[in-house]
Structure formats: C-alpha cells, structure tokens
MIVOKOL-868177 format. One line per 10 residues: number of its first residue (from 1); their letters; for each residue x, y, z of C-alpha. Coordinates in steps of 0.5 Angstrom, whole numbers, plus 500, padded with zeros to 3 digits. Layout:
% MIVOKOL-868177
NUM) a) X/Y/Z | ...
This chain:
% MIVOKOL-868177
1) xxxxxxxxxx) 489/051/644 | 489/043/643 | 488/041/636 | 490/047/632 | 493/045/625 | 500/047/625 | 503/048/617 | 509/045/616 | 513/047/610 | 521/044/610
11) xxxxxxxxxx) 525/041/605 | 528/036/609 | 524/030/612 | 528/028/617 | 527/036/620 | 519/035/618 | 519/028/622 | 523/031/628 | 518/038/628 | 511/033/627
21) xxxxxxxxxx) 513/029/634 | 515/035/637 | 509/039/636 | 504/033/636 | 506/032/643 | 504/039/645 | 497/037/643 | 498/040/635 | 496/037/629 | 501/038/623
31) xxxxxxxxxx) 500/038/616 | 507/038/612 | 509/041/605 | 515/041/602 | 517/048/598 | 517/048/590 | 514/050/584 | 508/046/586 | 507/049/593 | 502/055/590
41) xxxxxxxxxx) 498/050/587 | 497/046/593 | 497/051/598 | 491/054/594 | 488/047/594 | 488/046/601 | 482/042/604 | 483/046/611 | 486/052/613 | 491/052/618
51) xxxxxxxxxx) 492/056/625 | 499/057/624 | 504/057/618 | 511/054/620 | 516/055/615 | 523/054/613 | 525/059/608 | 523/067/607 | 523/065/600 | 522/059/596
61) xxxxxxxxxx) 528/055/593 | 530/058/587 | 526/064/587 | 532/069/588 | 531/076/591 | 525/077/588 | 522/070/590 | 515/068/593 | 515/067/600 | 511/061/603
71) xxxxxxxxxx) 508/066/607 | 506/070/601 | 503/064/598 | 499/062/603 | 496/068/604 | 494/069/597 | 488/065/599 | 482/069/600 | 481/068/608 | 488/066/610
81) xxxxxxxxxx) 491/073/610 | 492/074/617 | 494/067/619 | 501/067/623 | 507/066/621 | 513/063/625 | 520/063/621 | 525/057/621 | 530/062/619 | 537/062/617
91) xxxxxxxxxx) 543/066/619 | 542/071/613 | 540/078/616 | 537/080/609 | 532/074/610 | 530/076/616 | 529/083/614 | 525/081/608 | 520/076/612 | 519/082/617
101) xxxxxxxxxx) 517/087/611 | 512/081/610 | 509/081/617 | 513/075/619 | 514/077/627 | 516/071/630 | 523/067/629 | 526/061/631 | 534/062/630 | 539/056/629
111) xxxxxxxxxx) 540/051/632 | 533/050/632 | 531/047/639 | 524/043/639 | 522/046/645 | 523/053/643 | 519/051/636 | 513/049/640 | 514/055/645 | 514/060/639
121) xxxxxxxxxx) 508/057/636 | 504/057/642 | 505/065/642 | 504/065/635 | 497/062/636 | 496/066/643 | 497/072/638 | 492/070/633 | 487/068/638 | 487/075/641
131) xxxxxxxxxx) 484/077/634 | 479/071/634 | 475/074/639 | 468/075/636 | 464/081/639 | 457/084/637 | 450/087/638 | 445/083/641 | 440/087/637 | 444/085/630
141) xxxxxxxxxx) 445/078/632 | 441/075/638 | 443/070/642 | 439/064/639 | 442/066/632 | 448/066/635 | 448/059/638 | 444/056/632 | 451/059/628 | 455/055/633
151) xxxxxxxxxx) 450/049/632 | 450/049/624 | 458/049/624 | 459/045/630 | 463/050/633 | 466/050/641 | 467/056/644 | 464/061/650 | 459/066/649 | 459/072/654
161) xxxxxxxxxx) 453/076/654 | 452/083/658 | 445/086/658 | 443/093/662 | 448/091/667 | 447/083/667 | 451/078/665 | 451/071/662 | 455/066/660 | 454/059/655
171) xxxxxxxxxx) 459/054/653 | 458/049/648 | 463/044/645 | 462/042/637 | 455/045/636 | 452/043/643 | 450/047/649 | 453/044/655 | 452/048/660 | 449/056/662
181) xxxxxxxxxx) 449/061/667 | 447/068/669 | 450/073/675 | 443/073/678 | 443/065/679 | 440/062/674 | 443/056/671 | 443/050/665 | 436/050/661 | 433/055/664
191) xxxxxxxxxx) 439/060/664 | 439/059/656 | 431/061/656 | 433/068/660 | 439/069/656 | 434/069/649 | 430/074/652 | 435/079/652 | 435/083/646 | 439/089/647
201) xxxxxxxxxx) 447/089/650 | 452/085/647 | 456/079/646 | 463/076/646 | 464/069/643 | 471/065/645 | 472/060/639 | 477/056/644 | 476/049/646 | 472/049/653
211) xxxxxxxxxx) 473/044/658 | 467/044/663 | 461/039/666 | 455/038/662 | 450/040/666 | 445/041/660 | 442/034/657 | 437/037/652 | 439/038/645 | 441/045/643
221) xxxxxxxxxx) 435/045/638 | 430/043/643 | 433/048/647 | 433/053/642 | 426/052/640 | 423/052/647 | 427/058/648 | 423/062/642 | 416/059/644 | 417/062/651
231) xxxxxxxxxx) 419/068/647 | 413/069/643 | 409/067/649 | 411/073/653 | 411/077/647 | 403/075/646 | 403/077/653 | 405/084/653 | 403/085/646 | 398/092/645
241) xxxxxxxxxx) 391/092/644 | 390/091/636 | 390/097/631 | 383/096/630 | 381/098/638 | 385/105/637 | 382/111/636 | 388/113/632 | 392/107/630 | 399/109/628
251) xxxxxxxxxx) 401/109/621 | 405/104/617 | 412/107/615 | 412/109/608 | 415/102/603 | 421/106/602 | 423/107/609 | 421/099/611 | 426/097/604 | 432/101/608
261) xxxxxxxxxx) 431/098/615 | 429/091/612 | 435/092/607 | 440/094/614 | 437/088/617 | 439/083/612 | 447/086/611 | 448/087/619 | 445/079/620 | 449/077/614
271) xxxxxxxxxx) 455/080/617 | 454/077/624 | 454/071/620 | 460/072/617 | 464/074/623 | 464/067/626 | 468/065/620 | 473/071/618 | 477/076/622 | 474/083/624
281) xxxxxxxxxx) 479/086/619 | 478/081/613 | 471/081/614 | 470/089/614 | 475/089/607 | 471/083/604 | 464/086/605 | 467/093/602 | 470/091/597 | 464/088/595
291) xxxxxxxxxx) 460/094/596 | 464/098/592 | 464/094/586 | 457/092/586 | 455/100/587 | 459/102/580 | 453/098/577 | 448/100/583 | 449/107/586 | 445/107/591
301) xxxxxxxxxx) 450/103/595 | 454/109/596 | 449/112/601 | 451/105/605 | 457/105/610 | 461/099/613 | 464/100/619 | 467/096/625 | 466/088/625 | 462/089/618
311) xxxxxxxxxx) 457/093/621 | 453/097/616 | 450/103/617 | 446/109/612 | 450/115/611 | 447/121/615 | 440/124/611 | 439/118/607 | 432/115/608 | 431/111/601
321) xxxxxxxxxx) 428/113/594 | 421/114/592 | 421/107/588 | 425/102/593 | 426/097/588 | 433/099/586 | 435/099/593 | 432/092/594 | 436/089/588 | 443/092/589
331) xxxxxxxxxx) 443/090/597 | 440/083/593 | 447/084/588 | 452/086/594 | 450/080/599 | 449/075/593 | 456/076/590 | 459/076/598 | 456/070/599 | 458/066/593
341) xxxxxxxxxx) 465/069/594 | 466/066/601 | 462/060/599 | 468/059/593 | 473/059/599 | 469/056/604 | 465/051/601 | 458/049/605 | 459/055/610 | 456/061/606
351) xxxxxxxxxx) 450/058/602 | 444/064/601 | 439/059/605 | 442/060/611 | 441/067/611 | 434/066/609 | 433/061/616 | 436/067/620 | 431/072/618 | 425/068/618
361) xxxxxxxxxx) 422/072/623 | 421/078/618 | 421/073/612 | 414/075/610 | 416/083/609 | 423/081/606 | 418/077/600 | 413/083/600 | 419/087/598 | 423/083/593
371) xxxxxxxxxx) 429/081/597 | 428/074/596 | 427/075/589 | 433/079/589 | 437/074/593 | 435/068/588 | 431/065/593 | 425/066/590 | 423/066/583 | 419/071/579
381) xxxxx) 412/068/580 | 413/063/585 | 408/063/590 | 410/065/597 | 411/059/602
C-alpha cells in the first residue's frame, strides 16, 4: 500500500499540513487542493488520479443544499468514478446522509485524530484494492501478452496462473520480472518458459507492490523473446503434416466466419489490455456504452454482447454476414472510438498501435480481412508490411 496517492481537499492550510505529515509518515503520497469555485477545473485536469480522496465537506462552500460535492466533482473524471472517498465529517447529520447518498461510506467524525484518519484512509484503500484485482482467461490474454502490458506501463504486481490443475506465480516490479515459480518445482527464468506454454486456464493479477528477492537477472524483453522462441520451436515440432500431404485437406473457414472470429479476438484482446487500467465494472460500462453508440450507425454490432470483465461474445445464432466488410468496419469503429476516449483520459496508454502489437501473431489475417484499415492502422492502397 506504500506509495498510494491521497488527494486531500481542505480549506485550512494548517490542517492540510498536519494531515499531510501523518499520511506521509504512514508511507502514503499526498496531493492537496482547496475547495472553491475553481476546484472542478483543477480536478478535471489532475495529471495523476488519486487512489483515495480525503475531503473536508460533503458540499463545496457556498454550494447550498444542492451544492456540488467534492466527491461528485472528482467522479466526473471518466476514470475516477470508483475512487474511494473518506469524509472528514462535521456534526451535521444531514451532511452525512447526503454523503451516504453519493456513495461515501467512510467517515471520520470530529474531533479529528491523525491516527484515526490514517487508519480509515488505509481501510478505504483496502476496500478499493479488493476491486482492483485483474483476472481473465489465458485464451483471451496469454501470459506473454499480460507481462508485455506490465512492462510497457512499468507496473508492479503478482500474477497468479492456473491451468489444468497446475499453478504458477510471476512477480514484477516496475515492469521487470523479479522471480517466477510453478507448483511442480520450476523456478526463475525456466518457470517463465514453462508458464508461457499454458494456453488454457486463468490468471489473476494483483497490482500491489511486491517485496521478493530478485532471482531473475535477464531483462523482461529477453525473457519474453526467448519464451516465444521456445514456444514456436515446440509448435513446429508438434505441427501436423501440411495439407498437401493429406488426401482430403480440411476446408478453410468461410471468410465471413473468419471475420467474426478475428473480430472477437481483437475485441477481447482490447478488453484484456484495458483491464490493466480500469476497474472491471468501469471497463464493462465504457465498452458497452461505446458499442451502443456506434451500433446506431452500424447495426451489426447489436449481435455482440459485452459481459463480465468486458469479455465480448456474439448473440446465439449469429454466424456473420455473407459480406464481412460491414462487420469489419463496425468493429473497427467500436475499437477506434473506445481507444480514442480512453487515450484522452489516460494519454499515452491507449494508442491503437498497442492493439496491433498484441495481435501480431494474426496480423496477416487482420490485414487481409481489412481490420487494420478499419482501425486506421493501414491506409487504402498502402502496401502490407
């Protein structure tokens, strides 16, 4: 929990200083704001979102009974709706009831005790942490892709993997792999190579600071490249004879069906990537909101459903259209709109080229089907690379 950012909104500088010292002594980082008419603009332009809000009043001074609360102003930020709030409450019961209606469940009542403030703030962070565990399917987000996401954003945390009764763990700090183990005895770099072969099962990532000895000295990039090389080598060894050697080679799937499958791949890889930055509930809402909006112009998206963890499936009975181009254009518009909005909220984290990198293994099919053009990653007439 050390290093979590607390946003303190209080009108008295002396109280700000006192609370700041207590929170910093507890290993937390602190950012200060004062209530007032310009607070909304300042909150909207925060360079870094806080992990918890510690605010003085349920409503800003001068706001009156219908005043806009500090919590409400912060939560207007598209990615801040689920940030926990601790209210430094007054003796006014009406104020506390109003705060409860806005979802504030943590209170510190006067007279304020520094130790109590720190304790309640930590409890609020614990509550939020329970909702910030990332989980998903290895088929949807292979371990290699997950680690690449951690590396790209210099994330710290613990990844737990389960597959066919086996378990494994990877520890990372600022995007660098510190150690890895499997329950059948593999450790260090070898464990990474073994875990990279697990293609079915589930993962859970806890984005909390880690404190384990650094057993792996190789860079994360080297480990991932070596893991992919070994995986490709094993696949070639297990590869069945080419179709030319078979009397009756299996037919290729129809182009329309292939477009549905590859579209689902793109959507679910995008959801898995976004889950590293958004709460599950927020991810589901944002993904579904964009789908509904884009579906007004591209009705084919009505056949797609957004479920738990943002996972996308097709409605029962839908197998694609005879002409896959409208579907390709619709999915491209969905993903393009979603990434553009997230990029505005979190600059540098939602560039579409990241999605292309995560789906590199099927890039030839995606280009052939027109997905790269629909996403704006390949212009009309541009030669394939």
